[in-house]
Structures are given as structure tokens and as C-alpha cells.
Backbone bond lengths (Angstrom), bond angles and torsions (degrees), N, CA, C in turn:
res aa  C-N    CA-C-N  psi(-1)  N-CA   C-N-CA  omega(-1)  CA-C   N-CA-C  phi
1 M - - - 1.436 - - 1.481 110.63 -
2 E 1.266 110.70 -44.15 1.578 116.14 178.33 1.459 114.51 -60.88
3 K 1.361 112.28 -44.14 1.481 116.23 176.25 1.533 115.78 -57.08
4 V 1.331 114.41 -40.14 1.399 125.68 177.02 1.597 112.19 -58.43
5 R 1.397 104.21 -43.67 1.485 109.98 -175.19 1.470 110.55 -69.61
6 N 1.350 116.54 -39.81 1.530 125.05 -179.10 1.492 105.71 -61.72
7 L 1.359 118.04 -44.40 1.449 121.81 -175.10 1.495 109.80 -68.31
8 L 1.327 122.33 -33.78 1.398 127.44 177.46 1.585 108.45 -67.10
9 K 1.363 111.42 -42.88 1.490 116.18 -179.98 1.608 113.55 -63.38
10 K 1.341 109.92 -40.25 1.463 117.86 176.13 1.498 110.83 -61.73
11 E 1.330 120.72 -48.55 1.464 128.41 178.48 1.575 107.16 -56.73
12 L 1.308 116.37 -45.03 1.449 116.61 -177.11 1.441 112.65 -69.16
13 R 1.394 122.24 -38.91 1.396 123.88 176.10 1.595 110.51 -60.41
14 L 1.326 115.78 -39.05 1.450 123.60 179.75 1.526 107.33 -61.30
15 F 1.295 120.41 -46.30 1.495 129.11 -172.80 1.628 105.25 -66.61
16 E 1.396 114.28 -41.14 1.395 113.10 -179.14 1.480 111.45 -78.16
17 A 1.325 120.64 -19.30 1.501 122.87 -178.24 1.587 104.85 -88.84
18 D 1.326 112.83 55.85 1.611 119.03 175.57 1.523 108.53 56.72
19 H 1.364 119.08 29.56 1.474 120.82 166.70 1.547 113.33 75.03
20 T 1.353 116.17 -14.26 1.534 114.83 -178.82 1.502 111.65 -121.52
21 G 1.375 119.13 -17.24 1.415 117.69 -175.78 1.427 116.93 70.22
22 M 1.460 116.61 15.40 1.442 122.39 176.63 1.459 109.51 -132.51
23 P 1.449 118.15 145.72 1.453 119.07 -178.95 1.455 111.37 -64.14
24 D 1.305 116.85 145.45 1.496 122.92 -178.66 1.519 102.45 -109.15
25 Y 1.310 117.94 115.43 1.437 125.81 -177.00 1.502 111.28 -93.71
26 A 1.376 114.97 4.44 1.425 117.36 172.39 1.558 109.79 -102.62
27 L 1.242 114.57 -10.50 1.599 114.65 -171.82 1.544 109.41 -65.29
28 E 1.422 111.37 132.75 1.433 116.39 -173.57 1.400 113.78 -64.05
29 S 1.378 119.66 -40.44 1.488 122.91 -177.25 1.464 111.51 -67.65
30 S 1.348 121.05 -9.02 1.405 124.57 175.01 1.543 112.86 -99.57
31 G 1.346 119.28 -7.61 1.455 122.78 -177.81 1.482 110.83 123.22
32 G 1.189 122.09 -4.14 1.521 122.43 178.31 1.531 110.67 -71.11
33 S 1.276 123.30 156.12 1.405 129.71 -179.61 1.527 119.17 -146.26
34 V 1.182 121.63 158.45 1.474 122.21 171.66 1.529 108.97 -94.67
35 L 1.332 118.12 122.54 1.459 120.65 -169.37 1.571 104.56 -100.56
36 S 1.341 120.22 -37.98 1.424 121.92 -178.51 1.528 112.48 -156.55
37 T 1.322 117.99 164.75 1.459 125.84 161.99 1.381 114.65 -125.89
38 R 1.311 116.77 6.69 1.417 126.92 177.03 1.597 111.97 53.13
39 C 1.260 118.50 -116.50 1.490 118.16 -175.75 1.513 111.63 -104.65
40 T 1.366 117.89 19.49 1.459 124.32 -177.69 1.487 107.94 -66.48
41 V 1.254 121.72 135.58 1.528 124.37 -178.64 1.478 105.03 -103.12
42 Q 1.437 122.83 117.52 1.367 124.57 179.69 1.398 112.93 -69.06
43 Y 1.333 120.05 146.87 1.601 127.08 179.37 1.559 106.52 -95.47
44 N 1.214 119.33 123.49 1.499 123.34 176.46 1.540 106.65 -111.11
45 E 1.362 110.62 105.63 1.500 115.65 -176.68 1.504 107.60 -86.07
46 R 1.273 116.31 130.29 1.484 122.32 179.45 1.534 111.19 -84.11
47 S 1.345 117.54 -1.21 1.505 115.28 178.29 1.468 102.29 -86.06
48 R 1.351 124.95 -5.55 1.485 122.45 174.00 1.561 110.80 -89.05
49 T 1.342 119.74 20.47 1.323 122.98 -178.15 1.578 112.43 -58.24
50 Q 1.306 121.76 131.49 1.453 121.47 177.33 1.576 108.41 -95.67
51 K 1.322 114.73 124.81 1.487 115.86 -174.28 1.514 109.83 -116.35
52 L 1.324 114.26 163.65 1.469 123.06 177.44 1.546 104.19 -139.40
53 F 1.366 119.06 114.65 1.448 120.16 -176.85 1.492 110.84 50.12
54 G 1.324 116.07 40.81 1.487 121.64 174.92 1.487 114.87 80.40
55 I 1.267 117.92 0.52 1.516 123.81 -170.28 1.681 102.06 -100.99
56 P 1.333 113.05 117.71 1.591 110.09 175.06 1.421 111.91 -66.46
57 L 1.334 113.12 136.45 1.495 119.43 -176.59 1.583 112.65 -110.75
58 W 1.347 113.57 -45.57 1.466 120.04 179.50 1.525 109.39 -160.57
59 F 1.388 115.31 168.87 1.408 120.52 176.95 1.393 110.56 -113.22
60 T 1.319 115.00 135.89 1.571 123.93 -173.79 1.470 102.18 -96.33
61 S 1.367 116.12 130.62 1.424 124.75 171.71 1.447 108.37 -142.42
62 Y 1.378 120.98 148.42 1.388 124.36 175.48 1.469 114.03 -97.78
63 S 1.325 117.91 132.58 1.420 122.37 -177.88 1.579 110.50 -73.62
64 P 1.372 121.47 172.50 1.351 119.45 171.75 1.639 120.21 -65.30
65 R 1.259 110.86 -7.24 1.519 121.36 176.73 1.523 107.49 -60.99
66 T 1.398 116.45 -38.84 1.373 121.61 -171.25 1.558 113.94 -53.78
67 V 1.392 107.50 -31.64 1.515 118.04 -175.86 1.615 110.85 -64.64
68 I 1.189 116.44 -17.14 1.466 119.06 -174.37 1.558 108.46 -120.04
69 Q 1.181 114.72 15.83 1.569 122.21 -175.78 1.527 108.87 -103.85
70 R 1.287 122.68 140.90 1.502 126.11 173.45 1.484 108.18 -84.23
71 K 1.402 116.62 131.79 1.365 121.36 -174.67 1.600 111.52 -122.97
72 G 1.255 112.53 76.56 1.390 116.58 -179.84 1.533 116.35 59.89
73 Y 1.327 113.09 -123.32 1.576 114.05 179.30 1.485 108.87 -109.08
74 G 1.212 124.47 30.52 1.372 125.39 173.46 1.524 121.16 143.34
75 A 1.211 125.78 178.35 1.542 126.74 -174.50 1.412 111.33 -74.34
76 S 1.372 115.46 140.16 1.485 122.43 171.78 1.504 109.28 -116.71
77 A 1.416 108.07 144.99 1.471 111.26 -175.09 1.512 120.19 -57.25
78 G 1.344 116.13 123.30 1.442 124.69 -179.41 1.563 112.16 91.90
79 E 1.270 120.87 -8.82 1.462 118.66 175.52 1.508 110.14 -86.10
80 C 1.326 116.34 72.51 1.470 122.12 -174.47 1.595 104.23 -145.03
81 W 1.306 110.60 166.99 1.543 118.40 170.18 1.553 106.31 -97.99
82 A 1.390 112.84 118.45 1.427 118.38 -178.81 1.475 108.98 -103.31
83 F 1.307 115.91 145.76 1.474 125.07 172.26 1.489 110.02 -141.93
84 Y 1.441 113.42 157.01 1.376 117.57 175.60 1.539 115.65 -72.08
85 G 1.419 112.77 145.73 1.351 118.82 178.94 1.626 119.32 75.50
86 G 1.281 121.39 -171.77 1.459 120.51 177.14 1.529 109.02 -102.45
87 H 1.286 119.99 -13.62 1.562 121.33 -173.21 1.453 109.89 -99.22
88 G 1.357 116.24 119.29 1.476 116.90 -175.83 1.593 107.10 -155.47
89 F 1.275 110.19 163.55 1.502 118.98 -178.34 1.562 112.76 -125.83
90 L 1.239 117.92 139.14 1.541 122.21 174.90 1.461 104.35 -138.33
91 T 1.419 121.38 108.37 1.430 121.01 -177.74 1.598 104.81 -104.32
92 I 1.277 112.63 131.45 1.525 119.86 -172.97 1.452 115.51 -119.00
93 G 1.238 116.64 129.58 1.418 122.08 172.53 1.611 111.23 -85.38
94 L 1.356 120.98 120.29 1.405 120.56 -176.37 1.452 114.88 -78.97
95 S 1.286 122.28 163.08 1.421 124.57 179.25 1.522 113.66 -80.27
96 D 1.367 116.38 -6.80 1.493 120.60 -178.46 1.427 105.72 -156.77
97 L 1.352 111.91 163.99 1.547 120.07 168.51 1.550 108.43 -77.75
98 I 1.278 117.87 129.13 1.526 117.92 -174.04 1.507 106.93 -147.36
99 N 1.345 111.97 161.92 1.498 121.13 165.30 1.525 100.60 -98.15
100 V 1.264 116.71 120.02 1.562 129.56 178.40 1.456 110.00 -65.62
101 T 1.324 116.99 115.55 1.538 115.67 178.07 1.564 106.88 -105.72
102 A 1.331 118.81 -33.24 1.546 119.25 -178.24 1.550 102.98 -158.09
103 V 1.375 107.41 166.66 1.437 121.84 168.74 1.506 108.76 -128.31
104 S 1.329 121.54 164.50 1.383 123.45 171.06 1.574 108.39 -139.75
105 Y 1.302 112.35 153.14 1.424 117.24 175.28 1.580 108.29 -137.17
106 E 1.260 113.19 131.41 1.450 126.86 -176.51 1.527 115.68 -115.05
107 H 1.329 120.56 117.78 1.481 121.68 -172.51 1.410 104.16 -114.37
108 L 1.368 116.33 172.96 1.502 124.89 173.81 1.564 108.57 -61.91
109 P 1.349 118.85 126.12 1.439 119.40 173.63 1.543 110.97 -56.71
110 I 1.286 120.04 138.32 1.400 120.01 -176.32 1.494 113.30 -65.42
111 E 1.323 118.86 -20.16 1.432 124.94 176.22 1.537 109.54 -63.81
112 L 1.338 114.97 -29.09 1.450 117.96 -175.97 1.581 113.63 -96.13
113 S 1.309 115.35 -1.38 1.466 117.41 -179.74 1.487 108.58 -76.44
114 P 1.364 113.05 131.56 1.524 118.41 179.10 1.548 115.51 -53.46
115 D 1.343 112.29 -41.45 1.514 113.44 -177.24 1.578 110.40 -102.44
116 G 1.269 121.31 14.68 1.484 125.90 175.73 1.477 114.92 69.76
117 H 1.304 119.12 21.81 1.359 123.81 -178.87 1.519 112.19 -139.93
118 I 1.308 119.01 148.64 1.524 123.44 177.40 1.476 111.41 -121.55
119 S 1.389 122.41 43.26 1.392 126.87 -172.06 1.544 108.90 -64.65
120 T 1.330 116.85 -17.37 1.528 118.09 179.16 1.430 114.44 -80.90
121 A 1.400 117.35 -4.34 1.346 121.16 -179.37 1.547 113.69 -69.18
122 P 1.390 122.59 143.68 1.436 120.52 176.08 1.541 109.35 -62.64
123 K 1.282 111.72 151.19 1.421 120.70 174.88 1.489 112.59 -106.99
124 N 1.450 113.74 -82.06 1.427 115.16 176.86 1.488 108.25 -99.36
125 F 1.312 112.77 135.28 1.596 117.71 175.22 1.435 114.79 -142.57
126 L 1.293 120.34 156.26 1.527 126.78 179.32 1.607 106.55 -108.17
127 V 1.266 118.05 150.59 1.343 125.29 167.60 1.528 114.26 -122.38
128 W 1.315 117.55 125.12 1.457 119.61 -173.32 1.604 106.62 -118.32
129 S 1.440 110.56 151.93 1.325 117.99 176.18 1.572 109.54 -112.37
130 Y 1.216 119.41 128.74 1.556 120.89 -175.00 1.538 111.26 -112.34
131 Q 1.291 118.58 150.37 1.372 122.48 167.79 1.676 109.81 -96.93
132 D 1.327 110.68 -32.20 1.456 122.04 -179.15 1.504 111.47 -143.17
133 I 1.242 118.09 118.64 1.419 121.15 -174.43 1.559 120.63 -56.20
134 D 1.406 111.77 -21.59 1.407 120.31 -179.35 1.512 111.23 -105.00
135 D 1.343 118.49 7.14 1.417 121.53 178.79 1.579 108.03 -117.87
136 I 1.256 116.78 101.12 1.363 121.99 -175.40 1.549 115.42 -69.44
137 Y 1.362 109.11 -25.68 1.547 116.94 176.06 1.517 113.19 -71.78
138 S 1.343 115.24 -15.94 1.504 116.99 176.57 1.476 117.14 -84.48
139 R 1.325 115.83 -4.37 1.440 122.15 179.19 1.532 113.78 -78.76
140 I 1.340 113.79 152.31 1.432 120.02 179.79 1.501 103.36 -137.31
141 L 1.370 117.94 132.61 1.479 122.77 179.39 1.562 108.79 -78.68
142 L 1.367 109.80 117.71 1.577 116.94 178.91 1.542 108.00 -80.42
143 G 1.301 121.37 -31.07 1.456 125.01 -175.01 1.493 119.27 175.88
144 N 1.212 111.04 153.24 1.551 119.64 175.41 1.553 106.54 -112.88
145 F 1.334 119.90 109.26 1.386 120.79 -173.15 1.568 114.15 -121.29
146 T 1.404 112.13 169.22 1.355 117.70 179.67 1.610 105.13 -133.29
147 F 1.318 111.03 129.93 1.445 120.37 178.98 1.656 103.34 -93.07
148 D 1.411 113.94 122.43 1.491 116.88 -178.47 1.478 106.59 -89.06
149 A 1.413 116.50 120.93 1.516 120.19 -172.45 1.489 104.94 -78.64
150 L 1.359 124.28 -12.45 1.494 123.73 176.11 1.478 108.29 -101.06
151 G 1.359 120.64 5.09 1.478 117.39 175.75 1.498 111.78 -94.14
152 D 1.456 116.71 -156.33 1.430 117.00 -179.81 1.556 111.09 -71.48
153 P 1.334 110.32 151.67 1.456 115.62 -178.70 1.675 108.41 -57.23
154 L 1.232 118.24 -40.12 1.437 123.69 179.03 1.582 110.25 -104.42
155 Q 1.359 114.12 117.38 1.403 121.48 -177.09 1.649 110.71 -125.78
156 I 1.293 113.68 132.96 1.427 118.92 179.55 1.492 111.94 -104.03
157 F 1.293 115.21 135.94 1.491 125.92 -177.68 1.533 110.59 -122.53
158 Y 1.303 113.55 120.52 1.526 121.11 -179.75 1.435 106.81 -90.98
159 V 1.389 112.98 140.94 1.480 121.58 -179.02 1.458 111.61 -52.04
160 Q 1.330 117.14 138.19 1.500 122.78 172.11 1.507 114.18 -90.50
161 H 1.367 113.21 -27.40 1.403 117.27 -178.41 1.471 110.84 -125.05
162 W 1.283 120.05 112.94 1.522 120.42 -173.31 1.583 110.46 -76.53
163 D 1.319 111.30 131.74 1.435 117.76 172.43 1.516 109.22 -109.74
164 E 1.352 113.08 112.87 1.405 122.32 -176.94 1.558 114.48 -67.49
165 R 1.388 109.45 -20.62 1.503 113.60 -175.38 1.624 109.14 -80.17
166 L 1.271 114.18 148.61 1.509 118.58 177.68 1.433 103.21 -76.74
167 T 1.318 118.45 145.09 1.509 123.41 173.91 1.412 112.49 -140.20
168 N 1.479 116.41 159.65 1.426 116.30 169.95 1.574 102.46 -132.86
169 I 1.130 120.91 26.28 1.548 121.83 175.74 1.509 109.89 -134.67
170 I 1.241 116.96 117.81 1.391 124.93 175.84 1.618 113.87 -117.79
171 E 1.327 117.15 143.75 1.459 114.12 -179.49 1.547 105.07 -126.82
172 L 1.319 113.87 128.49 1.413 122.31 172.39 1.571 108.60 -95.25
173 E 1.365 116.23 117.01 1.436 114.16 177.65 1.604 108.45 -119.86
174 T 1.343 114.12 113.59 1.392 118.71 179.60 1.598 108.98 -82.10
175 L 1.308 115.99 140.96 1.450 121.78 -179.67 1.592 108.75 -103.28
176 T 1.267 116.97 -49.86 1.481 122.83 -174.79 1.459 107.55 -137.10
177 N 1.352 111.14 170.92 1.499 116.92 169.03 1.510 103.96 -131.33
178 W 1.426 114.66 -168.28 1.461 119.00 -176.52 1.512 113.96 -94.76
179 G 1.457 121.00 38.63 1.355 121.40 171.03 1.542 117.37 117.70
180 S 1.301 114.37 -14.98 1.407 115.83 -178.56 1.564 119.33 -82.89
181 Y 1.280 126.69 160.35 1.430 124.56 171.72 1.510 110.18 -79.57
182 V 1.261 118.18 -2.37 1.515 126.43 -176.71 1.473 108.64 -130.60
183 T 1.388 114.78 137.79 1.482 118.22 170.12 1.540 110.37 -107.83
184 C 1.294 114.59 142.28 1.522 117.85 -178.50 1.586 103.92 -122.33
185 L 1.312 120.94 126.50 1.301 128.62 176.85 1.536 109.44 -109.39
186 Y 1.393 119.35 119.26 1.369 127.22 -178.31 1.525 113.97 -89.19
187 R 1.338 113.26 -72.74 1.549 117.98 -177.28 1.508 109.39 -142.88
188 F 1.318 113.94 127.40 1.409 122.54 174.53 1.521 111.92 -121.36
189 R 1.294 115.54 130.03 1.441 125.16 -172.97 1.628 109.41 -115.23
190 V 1.273 118.11 144.52 1.507 122.96 169.90 1.530 108.68 -124.40
191 H 1.272 113.96 125.70 1.365 125.19 -178.84 1.516 115.42 -113.36
192 G 1.229 122.08 147.97 1.581 119.63 176.04 1.584 109.83 -179.11
193 Q 1.360 109.57 -159.60 1.501 123.86 176.71 1.407 109.22 -112.62
194 A 1.327 114.51 120.93 1.506 120.94 179.36 1.464 110.84 -82.39
195 L 1.429 116.28 154.01 1.383 120.30 170.56 1.484 112.40 -65.82
196 K 1.319 113.47 128.60 1.443 118.77 -177.82 1.525 106.73 -108.12
197 I 1.303 118.78 117.43 1.534 125.07 179.30 1.500 109.42 -93.67
198 L 1.237 118.66 117.85 1.470 120.61 179.80 1.521 106.91 -83.03
199 P 1.422 117.83 148.21 1.435 122.84 176.08 1.491 111.56 -60.08
200 E 1.326 114.15 140.58 1.511 119.33 -178.32 1.519 107.06 -87.34
201 F 1.292 113.49 135.25 1.442 129.81 -178.97 1.659 108.25 -112.21
202 S 1.371 111.71 107.24 1.482 113.33 175.56 1.455 114.05 -76.82
203 E 1.312 123.23 168.90 1.452 128.52 179.06 1.558 104.70 -63.19
204 E 1.409 112.23 -45.16 1.542 113.53 -175.49 1.435 113.89 -68.15
205 S 1.318 121.97 -28.40 1.447 125.73 -179.95 1.635 106.79 -74.57
206 E 1.331 113.94 -37.57 1.501 116.53 178.63 1.582 111.09 -69.87
207 Q 1.371 117.20 -30.49 1.489 118.30 174.96 1.475 114.81 -71.81
208 S 1.290 109.93 -37.37 1.525 119.13 -175.26 1.611 105.54 -68.80
209 N 1.303 116.33 -43.09 1.435 122.63 177.55 1.579 108.90 -61.87
210 L 1.284 113.99 -38.79 1.504 118.60 -176.33 1.578 108.00 -67.48
211 S 1.385 111.39 -50.89 1.452 119.42 175.21 1.513 114.75 -49.43
212 F 1.333 114.72 -50.20 1.484 121.12 178.33 1.464 111.53 -62.57
213 S 1.287 123.27 -29.25 1.463 123.25 176.84 1.413 109.29 -75.94
214 N 1.361 122.48 -39.65 1.387 122.76 178.21 1.592 111.33 -67.36
215 V 1.421 119.08 -33.37 1.401 115.97 178.05 1.474 110.62 -65.35
216 Q 1.428 114.66 -41.53 1.470 120.44 178.26 1.552 109.54 -57.79
217 A 1.185 115.48 -44.79 1.497 122.43 -176.53 1.471 109.84 -60.40
218 K 1.375 123.53 -48.86 1.414 130.58 176.95 1.469 108.29 -61.45
219 S 1.331 121.09 -42.31 1.431 119.70 -179.06 1.557 113.22 -61.90
220 H 1.409 115.66 -37.95 1.388 117.73 179.42 1.423 113.23 -69.25
221 E 1.443 116.34 -30.96 1.438 123.30 175.95 1.490 111.62 -59.08
222 R 1.405 118.17 -50.55 1.395 126.03 -179.14 1.544 111.02 -63.63
223 D 1.375 118.43 -29.95 1.530 115.07 179.98 1.471 102.42 -82.76
């Protein structure tokens, strides 16, 4: 019984830790940002018209920023960045210089889909690491992945090609979706190992620490 209780606690902590238990360097609230969508054409859905007394006032649409924003405890229907077709780009500036180890994509659970389908989910996609957003020759392919529409809403993909260079620019390139004329992206995360800067120790500080240690040692000897 104790083992079951500990397992439940572990799963609860994981759920509360952004569902993955890993830092998300793409997260907007932590310093991530959308740098570009290149030639991707955003889809503006008129069914999201806001009305007052039956009079249409404006159309609600979500920007690419929604893909790197945390949304409570999971995805909600329609809270996504939508674009025409299956091929699209999302270039993200990370909050830190990292070696990318994995990415994760979270889509709307099929149980929450109004029509019982998630054909707008991305299917095949590439992840690129850049040194310079304007230099295509600086990029390295980290992996060619497939999101399983029948799998878990949140899926983690570990890099297939290791990039030893530190980077703070990642590009998600979707190639296809699961059959719709529109692709909807809900939440994309980037995980990795950040550059750790050790504190600098000057020669003077080392000598002063050594002198202080000697003084303490002599004091103990007198005592």
C-alpha cells in the first residue's frame, strides 16, 4: 500500500511539474519567444466570431505565441495556433543557451475534441537547431519525428542527432498533419542541458582564503 501511495505522489509531482518533469526552455513566461513563422499562412476561423446581441464584433484568433505558453493543466479545444495546410514553421528563441536533448508536443486530448477527431494534429515534423536564424547553413537537424494521434496527448521525442553546439534558436517544421486542411499547434516544449557558468576565483581571492584558513588554524593551536 505504501508503494502505491509513493507512486501516486511521484505521478502527482510529475503532473504538477509541467507534465514532463523537465525544464521547458521555450516557455514564454521563462524568457522564450517566437522569432519567426517564415512563410506559414495563419488560419483565421470565422466560427470564433465574438458577438454582442447577435451582432458580430471581431474575430478571435490565437497567435503563434500560444504554442509556447502554459495553459493551466492542459490543452483546451481551440486554444491553438492554426495555419493552412500541413507544412508550417515556428522558429523559437530559447530562454537560455542549451544542448537540446528532447522536445515534446502536447495536443488536445481526443476525448475533448468536439467532433471526436484530432485530424488537425501535426503528424510528421522536423526539429532544427540554429546558430543564426538568417543562416540556413548553420542549422543542424535534431530529428525527424511522428506524433501519434492515437497515443497520449503529450509525447516526448528525444533527439536523433546530437548537436554539441550550444544553441538558443530552435525551429519546428511540420510536414504533414492527420488529414485536415488546417494544422493546429497547441503546446511545444524544448528540453536540454543549459550552460552552467562556474563562479570565477581570482588569485587574490584564493590567497585571502588561504590566509584566513591559516589564521583559523593558528587560533585553534593557541586554544
